[in-house]
C-alpha positions as CSV (number, residue, x, y, z in Angstrom):
1,X,96.8,-2.8,34.3
2,X,94.7,-2.1,37.4
3,X,97.2,-2.0,40.2
4,X,97.2,1.1,42.5
5,X,99.8,1.9,45.1
6,X,98.8,1.1,48.6
7,X,101.2,1.9,51.5
8,X,101.9,-1.2,53.6
9,X,102.7,1.0,56.7
10,X,105.8,-1.3,57.1
11,X,108.2,1.6,57.8
12,X,110.8,0.5,55.3
13,X,110.8,4.1,54.0
14,X,111.2,5.4,57.5
15,X,114.2,3.3,58.6
16,X,117.9,3.0,57.9
17,X,118.9,0.3,55.5
18,X,121.6,-2.1,56.9
19,X,124.9,-1.9,55.1
20,X,126.9,1.0,53.6
21,X,123.9,2.7,52.0
22,X,122.8,5.9,53.8
23,X,119.1,6.6,53.6
24,X,118.2,10.1,52.8
25,X,114.9,11.5,53.9
26,X,115.5,15.1,52.6
27,X,113.6,17.9,54.2
28,X,113.4,21.6,53.3
29,X,114.2,24.3,56.0
30,X,110.5,25.1,56.5
31,X,109.7,21.4,56.9
32,X,112.6,21.1,59.4
33,X,111.2,24.0,61.5
34,X,107.7,22.4,61.5
35,X,109.0,19.0,62.5
36,X,111.3,20.4,65.2
37,X,108.3,22.3,66.7
38,X,106.2,19.1,66.7
39,X,109.1,17.2,68.4
40,X,109.2,19.8,71.1
41,X,105.5,19.6,71.7
42,X,105.6,15.8,71.9
43,X,109.0,15.6,73.7
44,X,110.5,13.5,70.9
45,X,114.2,13.2,70.2
46,X,114.3,14.5,66.6
47,X,117.6,15.2,64.9
48,X,118.5,16.5,61.4
49,X,121.8,16.9,59.6
50,X,122.6,19.1,56.6
51,X,122.1,17.3,53.3
52,X,122.4,19.4,50.1
53,X,124.9,22.2,50.8
54,X,127.0,24.5,48.7
55,X,130.1,26.5,49.9
56,X,129.8,30.2,49.0
57,X,133.5,31.3,48.8
58,X,132.6,34.9,48.2
59,X,130.7,35.4,51.5
60,X,132.4,32.5,53.4
61,X,129.1,30.8,54.1
62,X,127.7,27.3,53.7
63,X,124.4,27.5,51.8
64,X,121.9,24.9,53.1
65,X,119.2,23.8,50.6
66,X,118.0,20.7,52.4
67,X,118.5,18.7,55.6
68,X,117.9,15.0,56.2
69,X,116.4,13.2,59.1
70,X,119.0,11.4,61.2
71,X,118.0,7.8,61.7
72,X,120.5,7.1,64.5
73,X,118.1,6.4,67.3
74,X,117.5,3.0,69.0
75,X,115.1,1.9,66.2
76,X,117.3,3.3,63.4
77,X,114.3,5.1,62.0
78,X,112.3,8.3,61.9
79,X,111.0,9.1,65.4
80,X,107.6,9.9,63.9
81,X,107.0,6.3,62.8
82,X,105.2,4.0,65.1
83,X,104.7,0.3,64.2
84,X,101.1,0.4,65.5
85,X,100.1,3.6,63.5
86,X,102.6,4.2,60.8
87,X,103.5,7.9,60.3
88,X,102.3,10.0,63.2
89,X,102.8,13.3,61.3
90,X,100.9,12.2,58.2
91,X,99.1,15.5,57.7
92,X,102.4,17.5,57.9
93,X,105.0,15.1,56.7
94,X,107.7,16.3,54.4
95,X,107.2,16.4,50.6
96,X,109.8,13.5,50.2
97,X,107.6,11.3,52.4
98,X,104.4,12.3,50.6
99,X,105.9,11.3,47.3
100,X,107.2,7.9,48.4
101,X,107.9,5.4,46.9
102,X,108.7,7.9,44.2
103,X,111.9,9.6,45.0
104,X,114.4,12.1,43.7
105,X,117.6,10.5,42.6
106,X,120.5,12.9,42.6
107,X,122.3,12.7,39.2
108,X,124.9,15.3,40.3
109,X,124.9,18.4,42.5
110,X,122.6,20.3,40.1
111,X,120.4,17.6,38.6
112,X,117.8,15.1,39.8
113,X,115.4,12.6,38.3
114,X,112.3,10.9,39.6
115,X,112.8,7.2,40.4
116,X,110.9,4.4,42.3
117,X,112.5,3.1,45.5
118,X,113.2,-0.6,44.9
119,X,113.2,-1.2,48.7
120,X,109.5,-0.4,49.1
121,X,107.5,-3.6,50.0
122,X,104.7,-2.7,47.5
123,X,107.4,-2.2,44.8
124,X,109.0,-5.6,45.6
125,X,105.6,-7.3,45.5
126,X,104.6,-5.8,42.2
127,X,108.0,-5.6,40.6
128,X,107.0,-7.5,37.5
129,X,104.2,-5.1,36.8
130,X,106.3,-2.0,37.6
131,X,109.5,-3.0,35.8
132,X,108.9,-1.5,32.3
133,X,106.3,1.2,33.0
134,X,105.8,4.2,30.8
135,X,105.2,7.6,32.4
136,X,101.4,7.5,32.0
137,X,101.1,4.1,33.7
138,X,103.4,5.4,36.5
139,X,101.1,8.4,37.0
140,X,98.1,6.1,37.1
141,X,99.5,3.6,39.7
142,X,101.0,6.4,41.9
143,X,98.0,8.7,41.4
144,X,98.5,10.6,44.7
145,X,102.2,10.3,44.9
146,X,103.3,11.4,41.4
147,X,102.0,15.0,41.7
148,X,103.9,15.2,45.0
149,X,107.1,13.8,43.4
150,X,106.7,16.4,40.6
151,X,106.2,19.2,43.2
152,X,109.3,17.9,45.0
153,X,111.3,17.8,41.7
154,X,110.1,21.4,40.8
155,X,111.0,22.7,44.3
156,X,114.6,21.3,44.0
157,X,114.8,22.8,40.5
158,X,113.8,26.2,41.8
159,X,116.4,26.0,44.6
160,X,119.1,25.2,42.0
161,X,117.8,28.0,39.8
162,X,118.0,30.4,42.7
163,X,121.6,29.4,43.4
164,X,122.5,29.9,39.7
165,X,120.7,33.2,39.6
166,X,122.6,34.4,42.7
167,X,125.8,33.3,41.0
168,X,124.9,35.1,37.8
169,X,124.3,38.3,39.8
170,X,127.7,37.8,41.4
171,X,126.1,37.7,44.9
172,X,127.6,34.3,45.6
173,X,130.5,32.2,44.2
174,X,130.2,28.4,44.2
175,X,133.5,26.6,43.3
176,X,133.1,24.0,40.5
177,X,136.2,22.1,41.8
178,X,137.0,21.7,45.4
179,X,139.0,19.3,47.5
180,X,137.4,17.3,50.2
181,X,139.8,18.9,52.7
182,X,138.8,22.4,51.7
183,X,135.1,21.5,51.8
184,X,135.4,20.0,55.3
185,X,137.3,23.1,56.4
186,X,134.4,25.3,55.2
187,X,131.8,23.1,56.8
188,X,133.6,23.3,60.2
189,X,134.3,27.1,60.2
190,X,131.7,29.0,58.1
191,X,128.3,30.2,59.1
192,X,125.2,28.7,57.6
193,X,122.6,30.4,55.4
194,X,119.4,28.5,54.5
195,X,118.2,28.9,50.9
196,X,114.5,28.4,50.4
197,X,111.8,28.9,47.8
198,X,108.0,28.7,47.8
């Protein structure tokens, strides 16, 4: 097999998908800060929303591990995507974007796995060749993206490990069962604390 991933610059990964599915372009707090600065310099309307959060009932804080880019503008897409150029922050784009079309699929609040986005045009075109790949072939086809996906995966694992370590030291307390009503109340009234790792 000699196929190699080539970005079509179509913007599928940068735009909202019609229907009930909510596209997640997750970004870490340091990435969010960088993109906000670029938006200010370029006078771009760039919005983010909290993505992966945990309520800390001991300190009455919402711990924010990741944000996601809001795709609610006129184009229903990332404001850094231009049809004529593709990504305009290519050199500083978030890890999730660097790894695309490989993505982290959330299994549950504490676990993720690497998957291929079936909406990517390259993936759609090459579906038959990609359908039953082993990990070595996947690494070969997505030579640049796979190491980024692994880095993305490891960073998420480190964040979860940090949360568990803080719990073990009794510095925070994350409830294992919580009603949606309670969770929404915490989101509305508690301060935020960003959790980050290198």
